[in-house]
C-alpha positions as CSV (number, residue, x, y, z in Angstrom):
1,X,40.4,7.9,53.4
2,X,43.2,6.5,50.8
3,X,44.1,3.3,52.9
4,X,45.9,5.3,56.0
5,X,45.2,5.3,59.0
6,X,42.5,8.1,60.3
7,X,43.9,11.2,61.6
8,X,42.7,11.1,65.7
9,X,41.8,14.5,67.8
10,X,44.7,15.6,70.5
11,X,46.3,17.7,72.6
12,X,50.1,19.0,72.3
13,X,51.7,20.4,75.6
14,X,54.0,23.0,74.5
15,X,57.3,22.3,75.8
16,X,57.3,18.7,75.6
17,X,59.0,16.2,73.2
18,X,55.8,16.0,70.8
19,X,55.7,20.1,70.7
20,X,59.4,20.4,69.6
21,X,58.3,17.9,66.8
22,X,55.8,20.0,66.1
23,X,58.3,23.4,65.6
24,X,60.6,20.9,63.5
25,X,57.7,20.3,61.2
26,X,57.0,24.3,61.3
27,X,60.0,25.3,60.0
28,X,60.3,22.5,57.2
29,X,56.7,23.1,56.2
30,X,57.8,26.9,56.2
31,X,61.3,26.4,54.1
32,X,58.9,24.4,51.6
33,X,55.9,26.5,50.9
34,X,58.2,29.5,50.3
35,X,59.8,27.5,47.2
36,X,56.2,26.3,46.2
37,X,55.1,30.0,46.5
38,X,58.2,31.1,44.3
39,X,56.2,29.0,41.3
40,X,53.7,30.2,39.1
41,X,50.5,28.7,37.7
42,X,52.2,27.4,34.3
43,X,55.0,25.7,36.7
44,X,52.4,23.1,37.4
45,X,54.6,20.1,37.7
46,X,57.2,22.0,39.9
47,X,54.4,22.6,42.1
48,X,53.3,19.1,42.5
49,X,56.6,17.7,43.3
50,X,57.1,20.2,46.1
51,X,53.8,19.7,47.6
52,X,54.5,15.7,47.1
53,X,57.8,16.8,49.3
54,X,56.0,18.8,51.8
55,X,52.9,16.4,52.2
56,X,55.3,13.5,52.2
57,X,53.4,11.6,49.4
58,X,52.8,11.8,45.9
59,X,50.3,13.7,44.6
60,X,48.4,12.7,41.5
61,X,48.9,14.0,37.8
62,X,45.5,15.9,38.2
63,X,46.3,17.6,41.3
64,X,46.2,21.6,40.6
65,X,47.1,24.4,43.1
66,X,47.7,27.9,42.4
67,X,50.2,29.8,44.6
68,X,50.3,31.1,46.8
69,X,49.9,28.3,49.8
70,X,50.5,28.4,53.3
71,X,50.1,25.4,55.8
72,X,52.2,24.7,59.0
73,X,53.0,21.4,58.8
74,X,52.1,19.8,55.6
75,X,52.9,16.4,56.5
76,X,49.5,15.8,57.5
77,X,47.8,16.2,54.8
78,X,46.4,13.9,52.4
79,X,45.0,14.8,48.7
80,X,43.0,12.5,46.3
81,X,43.0,12.9,42.7
82,X,41.7,15.5,40.9
83,X,41.8,18.0,43.5
84,X,42.1,21.4,42.7
85,X,43.2,24.2,45.4
86,X,42.6,27.8,44.5
87,X,45.3,30.9,45.6
88,X,45.5,32.4,49.0
89,X,44.4,29.2,50.4
90,X,45.8,28.4,54.2
91,X,45.6,24.6,55.6
92,X,46.9,24.3,59.2
93,X,47.2,20.9,59.7
94,X,48.7,19.4,62.9
95,X,45.3,17.5,63.4
96,X,45.2,16.1,59.8
97,X,43.2,17.2,56.7
98,X,42.3,14.5,54.1
99,X,40.8,15.8,50.8
100,X,39.3,12.9,48.9
101,X,38.9,13.1,44.9
102,X,37.4,15.5,42.5
103,X,37.4,18.3,45.5
104,X,37.6,22.2,44.4
105,X,38.9,24.5,47.2
106,X,38.5,28.1,46.2
107,X,40.8,31.1,46.8
108,X,41.2,32.5,50.5
109,X,40.0,29.2,52.0
110,X,41.1,28.3,55.5
111,X,41.0,24.8,57.0
112,X,42.0,24.9,60.5
113,X,42.7,21.8,62.6
114,X,43.9,23.3,65.4
115,X,43.0,26.0,68.4
116,X,43.9,26.4,71.7
117,X,41.8,25.9,75.0
118,X,39.2,28.2,76.1
119,X,40.6,28.4,79.8
120,X,42.8,31.6,80.1
121,X,45.7,29.6,82.1
122,X,46.0,26.9,79.8
123,X,45.7,28.8,76.4
124,X,49.4,29.0,75.8
125,X,50.4,26.0,77.4
126,X,48.8,23.6,74.5
127,X,47.7,22.9,70.9
128,X,44.3,21.1,70.5
129,X,44.0,19.5,67.2
130,X,40.9,17.8,65.6
131,X,40.9,16.0,62.3
132,X,39.0,17.8,58.8
133,X,37.8,15.5,56.3
134,X,36.5,16.8,52.9
135,X,34.8,13.7,51.2
136,X,34.9,13.2,47.0
137,X,33.3,15.7,45.0
138,X,33.0,18.8,47.5
139,X,33.4,22.7,46.6
140,X,34.3,24.9,48.9
141,X,33.9,27.8,47.5
142,X,35.6,31.5,48.3
143,X,37.0,32.8,51.3
144,X,35.4,30.3,53.5
145,X,36.9,28.6,57.1
146,X,36.5,25.0,58.1
147,X,37.0,24.9,61.6
148,X,38.9,21.9,63.7
149,X,36.7,18.3,63.8
150,X,34.5,18.8,60.8
151,X,33.7,16.3,58.2
152,X,32.1,18.4,54.6
153,X,30.0,15.3,53.1
154,X,30.0,14.1,49.7
155,X,28.7,16.2,46.9
156,X,28.4,19.5,49.6
157,X,28.7,23.1,48.4
158,X,29.9,25.2,51.1
159,X,29.1,28.7,50.1
160,X,31.4,31.9,49.7
161,X,32.6,33.0,53.2
162,X,30.8,30.6,55.2
163,X,32.6,29.7,58.9
164,X,31.9,26.0,59.3
165,X,32.1,24.9,62.6
166,X,29.6,21.6,62.7
167,X,29.9,18.7,59.8
168,X,28.1,19.3,56.6
169,X,25.4,16.4,55.6
170,X,26.3,14.8,52.0
171,X,24.6,16.5,49.4
172,X,23.8,19.7,50.9
173,X,24.5,23.3,50.7
174,X,25.4,25.5,53.5
175,X,26.3,29.1,54.0
176,X,26.5,32.0,56.4
177,X,28.3,32.2,60.0
178,X,28.2,29.8,60.9
179,X,27.2,28.2,58.3
180,X,23.7,26.3,57.9
181,X,21.7,24.2,55.6
182,X,20.3,26.4,52.9
183,X,18.9,23.2,50.8
184,X,19.8,19.8,49.9
185,X,21.2,19.0,46.4
186,X,19.5,16.3,44.6
């Protein structure tokens, strides 16, 4: 999407040079999100500038975000045209988040690309990351959580409060915990 190489699933072992890069990205993202979150809705151009710096990619003039906003890296977020992100959203992007054109993300949405192994002995030793893709014209309603590795298909809607653990087919309305198909959209 957006002409760039796709994000790939990966595991980062804590204590390695790769994990040091990860922690450096986290520190950078924390500094930039503090600055972004000082802005108000009326500071749209400053928000776009700071978000562009955070992601390392210029966002389109049609991009809109209402702070506060939270992320752990920022550099692994790709955003298309005419994207709206409402307030209090968290995008944990170590695995990569690709947001296509015309996507709307409601308030208090969590898009989480990373996790840890279930085995107790490995849990603190690594982070496992898988990309998340929101295809064109998706609407993610309030307080949704999207888990690692999920693609939400074109024109789909995820109902408020849903927890999305599996891919959502295009033109679908899903809701619930875990999210299940409610109906197909025409």
